[in-house]
PAGUVO-536907 format. One line per field, with one value per residue: x, y, z of N, C-alpha, C in turn; residue number from 1. Coordinates in pm, 1 decimal. Example, Ala and Ser with C-alpha at 12.3 -4.5 7.8 and 13.67 -1.06 7.14 Angstrom:
<pts>
n.c1	(1319.0	1285.0)
n.c2	(-569.0	-225.0)
n.c3	(780.0	708.0)
ca.c1	(1230.0	1367.0)
ca.c2	(-450.0	-106.0)
ca.c3	(780.0	714.0)
c.c1	(1320.0	1290.0)
c.c2	(-330.0	3.0)
c.c3	(780.0	787.0)
mifi	(1	2)
</pts>
This chain:
<pts>
n.c1	(8030.7	8042.6	8244.2	8117.7	7898.5	8038.3	8157.0	7923.0	7821.7	8028.6	8000.5	7744.3	7797.6	7965.6	7777.6	7592.6	7762.6	7813.6	7552.0	7494.4	7692.3	7612.6	7364.7	7454.2	7589.8	7381.5	7224.5	7406.0	7428.9	7160.8	7154.2	7325.9	7181.9	6940.1	7041.6	7083.6	6879.1	6773.0	6594.3	6353.2	6022.7	6012.7	6039.8	5852.2	5799.2	6060.3	6152.0	5977.4	6034.8	6313.9	6312.6	6196.2	6386.2	6614.8	6539.5	6521.2	6785.4	6924.5	6821.1	6922.1	7200.5	7217.8	7145.4	7370.3	7550.3	7692.7	7672.0	7823.0	7924.1	7736.5	7587.0	7521.9	7323.9	7086.8	6920.0	6839.9	6694.8	6488.9	6359.6	6282.0	6101.7	5908.3	5815.0	5747.2	5591.7	5674.7	5527.3	5289.1	5362.6	5194.4)
n.c2	(-6133.6	-6201.5	-6032.2	-5787.6	-5811.8	-5838.7	-5586.0	-5433.5	-5527.9	-5444.2	-5165.8	-5137.7	-5211.1	-5001.0	-4797.2	-4871.5	-4845.8	-4570.4	-4465.5	-4572.6	-4448.0	-4181.2	-4196.6	-4268.7	-4034.1	-3846.8	-3949.2	-3939.7	-3665.5	-3609.0	-3739.5	-3578.1	-3338.0	-3409.5	-3463.6	-3214.5	-2921.5	-2875.7	-3035.5	-3047.2	-3154.9	-3316.4	-3576.5	-3792.4	-3834.3	-3874.7	-4070.4	-4291.3	-4343.7	-4400.2	-4623.7	-4817.0	-4815.5	-4902.9	-5169.5	-5266.2	-5224.7	-5380.5	-5633.7	-5659.8	-5661.1	-5882.1	-6082.5	-6091.0	-6193.4	-6003.6	-5876.9	-5817.9	-5835.6	-5641.9	-5601.1	-5378.0	-5256.0	-5387.4	-5293.7	-5053.9	-5128.8	-5270.0	-5065.2	-4897.6	-5068.0	-5085.0	-4821.0	-4760.8	-4989.7	-5260.9	-5312.0	-5568.2	-5857.5	-5958.0)
n.c3	(-10011.1	-9739.5	-9638.1	-9676.3	-9503.6	-9262.2	-9244.7	-9223.5	-8977.5	-8811.6	-8844.7	-8732.9	-8467.3	-8392.8	-8411.9	-8209.9	-7987.9	-7999.0	-7959.6	-7705.9	-7554.3	-7579.8	-7449.2	-7193.5	-7119.5	-7113.3	-6901.0	-6693.0	-6669.1	-6598.5	-6347.0	-6196.3	-6208.2	-6079.4	-5829.8	-5738.5	-5738.9	-5988.5	-6137.1	-6009.3	-5957.6	-6177.8	-6113.2	-6124.2	-6401.4	-6518.2	-6345.1	-6388.8	-6657.8	-6648.7	-6485.5	-6651.9	-6855.2	-6719.5	-6670.6	-6935.5	-7034.4	-6849.0	-6913.0	-7173.6	-7124.6	-6951.1	-7129.6	-7281.0	-7112.3	-6968.3	-6728.5	-6430.5	-6101.8	-6005.8	-5777.6	-5626.7	-5764.7	-5710.1	-5481.3	-5594.9	-5822.1	-5689.0	-5541.2	-5752.8	-5884.1	-5687.6	-5672.5	-5939.2	-6078.7	-6295.8	-6618.8	-6672.4	-6860.7	-7148.4)
ca.c1	(7915.9	8083.7	8314.9	8017.0	7824.3	8129.5	8167.2	7795.0	7815.4	8124.0	7935.4	7635.6	7858.2	8007.9	7655.4	7542.7	7854.9	7788.7	7422.1	7506.5	7773.6	7525.9	7267.4	7527.0	7617.2	7253.8	7181.6	7503.0	7385.4	7036.9	7187.7	7379.2	7074.0	6847.1	7109.8	7060.1	6738.8	6735.5	6490.1	6239.4	5894.0	6025.5	6070.4	5759.1	5821.6	6192.6	6161.7	5907.8	6109.5	6441.7	6285.7	6177.8	6513.2	6702.4	6498.9	6558.2	6931.0	6963.4	6788.6	7018.7	7330.8	7205.9	7144.4	7507.6	7632.4	7784.6	7649.8	7917.4	7947.1	7647.2	7495.4	7480.3	7203.9	6968.3	6824.9	6788.2	6589.4	6376.9	6288.7	6219.3	5985.3	5805.4	5759.0	5696.0	5587.5	5685.6	5402.9	5277.8	5377.5	5072.3)
ca.c2	(-6104.2	-6212.2	-5908.9	-5682.1	-5831.2	-5810.0	-5440.0	-5384.4	-5558.1	-5351.9	-5034.2	-5143.6	-5211.8	-4862.9	-4718.8	-4904.3	-4784.6	-4425.6	-4439.6	-4604.7	-4342.3	-4063.3	-4224.5	-4262.6	-3894.0	-3782.8	-3992.0	-3884.6	-3526.6	-3615.6	-3775.7	-3458.0	-3239.4	-3454.8	-3451.4	-3075.1	-2880.8	-2836.4	-3119.9	-3055.0	-3171.2	-3409.2	-3708.0	-3895.7	-3859.4	-3932.2	-4192.5	-4399.1	-4373.9	-4463.4	-4757.7	-4903.6	-4824.9	-4990.7	-5307.6	-5299.8	-5235.2	-5497.4	-5752.2	-5666.5	-5701.7	-6020.9	-6167.7	-6096.9	-6235.7	-5892.1	-5819.6	-5878.3	-5757.5	-5526.5	-5618.4	-5247.2	-5215.6	-5458.6	-5209.7	-4949.6	-5195.4	-5300.0	-4940.1	-4854.1	-5153.9	-5050.1	-4690.8	-4767.4	-5132.8	-5295.6	-5356.8	-5713.9	-5907.2	-6027.7)
ca.c3	(-9926.8	-9599.3	-9603.5	-9670.4	-9378.8	-9151.6	-9236.1	-9172.3	-8834.3	-8748.2	-8842.8	-8635.5	-8334.2	-8366.3	-8391.2	-8075.8	-7891.8	-8001.7	-7896.2	-7563.6	-7493.7	-7570.8	-7343.2	-7066.5	-7087.3	-7077.2	-6768.7	-6596.8	-6648.8	-6520.0	-6208.9	-6131.8	-6194.9	-5976.1	-5700.5	-5702.0	-5746.9	-6124.9	-6197.0	-5918.1	-6023.5	-6290.5	-6057.4	-6170.9	-6543.6	-6543.1	-6265.8	-6459.5	-6780.2	-6618.7	-6433.1	-6769.2	-6927.2	-6641.3	-6698.0	-7073.2	-7043.9	-6770.7	-6992.7	-7283.9	-7071.1	-6902.5	-7247.5	-7332.5	-6998.5	-6945.3	-6596.2	-6337.6	-5980.6	-6003.0	-5665.2	-5577.1	-5838.4	-5662.1	-5408.4	-5684.8	-5898.7	-5599.5	-5511.7	-5878.4	-5908.8	-5588.5	-5707.9	-6075.2	-6109.1	-6437.7	-6681.7	-6687.1	-6996.6	-7190.4)
c.c1	(7953.6	8155.0	8218.4	7937.2	7911.6	8143.4	8038.2	7784.0	7911.1	8062.8	7822.6	7689.4	7905.0	7886.9	7598.1	7631.4	7832.5	7658.1	7428.1	7587.8	7691.9	7424.8	7333.5	7553.2	7490.2	7214.7	7281.2	7466.1	7256.8	7067.0	7238.5	7269.0	6973.6	6910.2	7097.3	6911.4	6689.8	6617.9	6368.7	6108.9	5896.8	6047.2	5981.7	5787.0	5954.1	6210.9	6097.1	5987.3	6239.6	6423.1	6270.0	6310.3	6614.2	6669.4	6543.5	6708.7	6983.3	6937.1	6887.9	7152.5	7328.0	7209.4	7282.1	7603.4	7735.3	7767.7	7739.0	7938.2	7864.6	7546.1	7443.3	7354.8	7075.8	6873.7	6765.8	6675.1	6467.2	6294.4	6216.7	6093.5	5873.2	5736.7	5689.7	5693.0	5596.8	5548.7	5404.6	5289.4	5253.3	5107.1)
c.c2	(-6108.1	-6084.1	-5791.5	-5691.1	-5798.0	-5659.6	-5381.3	-5408.2	-5467.6	-5212.6	-5030.0	-5141.3	-5071.2	-4774.4	-4744.0	-4838.5	-4633.9	-4391.5	-4465.4	-4498.0	-4214.8	-4079.0	-4214.2	-4118.2	-3821.2	-3820.7	-3953.9	-3739.3	-3520.9	-3644.1	-3654.0	-3354.5	-3279.8	-3449.4	-3308.6	-3045.5	-2854.9	-2915.0	-3137.1	-3062.1	-3269.6	-3553.7	-3818.5	-3933.0	-3929.9	-4061.9	-4310.8	-4441.1	-4446.9	-4602.3	-4856.0	-4923.4	-4910.9	-5136.7	-5350.8	-5318.2	-5354.4	-5626.2	-5770.2	-5718.6	-5843.9	-6118.5	-6184.1	-6151.2	-6129.4	-5827.7	-5893.5	-5783.2	-5628.5	-5536.9	-5484.8	-5197.6	-5275.6	-5369.2	-5097.7	-5007.2	-5220.9	-5175.9	-4889.7	-4936.1	-5126.1	-4918.5	-4691.0	-4913.1	-5158.3	-5340.1	-5508.2	-5751.2	-5987.6	-6147.2)
c.c3	(-9779.0	-9556.3	-9590.0	-9540.1	-9258.0	-9133.1	-9178.9	-9022.1	-8757.5	-8736.8	-8739.6	-8492.8	-8297.1	-8338.6	-8251.4	-7970.2	-7884.7	-7929.0	-7745.8	-7490.5	-7477.9	-7459.0	-7206.3	-7025.9	-7043.8	-6934.8	-6659.7	-6565.3	-6566.2	-6373.3	-6133.2	-6110.7	-6088.0	-5837.8	-5648.0	-5713.6	-5888.9	-6182.5	-6105.6	-5996.8	-6139.5	-6243.9	-6115.0	-6316.6	-6569.2	-6464.5	-6334.6	-6583.1	-6749.2	-6558.5	-6548.3	-6843.1	-6852.4	-6669.2	-6837.4	-7087.2	-6965.5	-6846.7	-7107.4	-7232.9	-7015.8	-7019.1	-7309.7	-7227.0	-6962.7	-6807.9	-6497.8	-6220.4	-5976.3	-5889.2	-5611.7	-5647.8	-5781.1	-5582.2	-5495.4	-5769.9	-5811.3	-5570.3	-5636.3	-5906.3	-5808.8	-5626.0	-5843.4	-6120.3	-6259.3	-6491.9	-6694.9	-6833.9	-7032.3	-7272.8)
mifi	(1	2	3	4	5	6	7	8	9	10	11	12	13	14	15	16	17	18	19	20	21	22	23	24	25	26	27	28	29	30	31	32	33	34	35	36	37	38	39	40	41	42	43	44	45	46	47	48	49	50	51	52	53	54	55	56	57	58	59	60	61	62	63	64	65	66	67	68	69	70	71	72	73	74	75	76	77	78	79	80	81	82	83	84	85	86	87	88	89	90)
</pts>
Protein backbone atom coordinates (compact mmCIF):
# COMPACT_ATOMS: atom_id res chain seq x y z
CA UNK A 1 0.00 0.00 0.00
CA UNK A 2 2.88 2.41 0.78
CA UNK A 3 4.38 1.93 -2.70
CA UNK A 4 0.96 2.53 -4.26
CA UNK A 5 0.50 5.74 -2.28
CA UNK A 6 4.04 6.89 -3.10
CA UNK A 7 3.35 6.37 -6.81
CA UNK A 8 0.04 8.25 -6.49
CA UNK A 9 1.74 11.17 -4.74
CA UNK A 10 4.45 11.18 -7.42
CA UNK A 11 1.76 11.25 -10.12
CA UNK A 12 -0.06 14.07 -8.31
CA UNK A 13 3.16 16.09 -8.05
CA UNK A 14 3.72 15.67 -11.79
CA UNK A 15 0.11 16.75 -12.41
CA UNK A 16 0.54 19.88 -10.25
CA UNK A 17 3.80 20.71 -12.06
CA UNK A 18 2.09 20.28 -15.44
CA UNK A 19 -0.88 22.46 -14.44
CA UNK A 20 1.37 25.13 -12.92
CA UNK A 21 3.53 25.18 -16.05
CA UNK A 22 0.43 25.58 -18.24
CA UNK A 23 -0.83 28.39 -16.01
CA UNK A 24 2.58 30.09 -16.14
CA UNK A 25 2.60 29.99 -19.94
CA UNK A 26 -0.93 31.40 -20.20
CA UNK A 27 -0.10 34.31 -17.90
CA UNK A 28 3.22 34.98 -19.61
CA UNK A 29 1.24 35.26 -22.85
CA UNK A 30 -1.33 37.52 -21.16
CA UNK A 31 1.44 39.77 -19.84
CA UNK A 32 2.83 40.21 -23.34
CA UNK A 33 -0.63 40.85 -24.80
CA UNK A 34 -1.52 43.42 -22.12
CA UNK A 35 1.83 45.15 -22.66
CA UNK A 36 0.61 45.70 -26.21
CA UNK A 37 -2.88 46.54 -27.39
CA UNK A 38 -4.30 43.06 -27.94
CA UNK A 39 -6.23 42.88 -24.65
CA UNK A 40 -7.70 46.39 -24.62
CA UNK A 41 -11.00 46.42 -22.74
CA UNK A 42 -10.23 43.22 -20.81
CA UNK A 43 -8.42 44.94 -17.93
CA UNK A 44 -11.28 44.70 -15.43
CA UNK A 45 -12.07 41.04 -16.05
CA UNK A 46 -8.52 39.74 -16.18
CA UNK A 47 -7.32 42.17 -13.48
CA UNK A 48 -9.90 40.96 -10.96
CA UNK A 49 -9.21 37.32 -11.76
CA UNK A 50 -5.42 37.65 -11.59
CA UNK A 51 -5.62 39.59 -8.31
CA UNK A 52 -7.48 36.63 -6.76
CA UNK A 53 -5.10 34.13 -8.33
CA UNK A 54 -2.05 36.01 -7.05
CA UNK A 55 -3.47 35.81 -3.52
CA UNK A 56 -4.24 32.10 -3.85
CA UNK A 57 -0.85 31.22 -5.32
CA UNK A 58 0.92 33.40 -2.75
CA UNK A 59 -0.94 31.61 0.06
CA UNK A 60 0.00 28.22 -1.39
CA UNK A 61 3.66 29.15 -1.68
CA UNK A 62 3.74 30.80 1.76
CA UNK A 63 2.28 27.61 3.22
CA UNK A 64 5.18 25.69 1.68
CA UNK A 65 7.75 28.27 2.86
CA UNK A 66 8.64 28.63 -0.81
CA UNK A 67 8.46 32.43 -1.10
CA UNK A 68 11.92 33.91 -1.05
CA UNK A 69 13.18 37.29 -2.18
CA UNK A 70 9.89 38.32 -3.76
CA UNK A 71 9.85 41.89 -2.42
CA UNK A 72 9.26 43.16 -5.97
CA UNK A 73 5.77 41.65 -5.74
CA UNK A 74 4.70 43.82 -2.78
CA UNK A 75 3.76 46.94 -4.80
CA UNK A 76 1.95 44.75 -7.34
CA UNK A 77 -0.12 43.13 -4.56
CA UNK A 78 -0.82 46.53 -2.97
CA UNK A 79 -2.06 48.02 -6.25
CA UNK A 80 -4.13 44.90 -7.05
CA UNK A 81 -5.78 45.07 -3.61
CA UNK A 82 -6.53 48.78 -4.11
CA UNK A 83 -8.09 48.19 -7.54
CA UNK A 84 -9.78 44.87 -6.77
CA UNK A 85 -10.15 44.52 -2.98
CA UNK A 86 -10.06 40.94 -1.72
CA UNK A 87 -13.37 39.51 -0.57
CA UNK A 88 -13.82 39.49 3.19
CA UNK A 89 -13.58 36.05 4.75
CA UNK A 90 -16.80 35.11 6.55
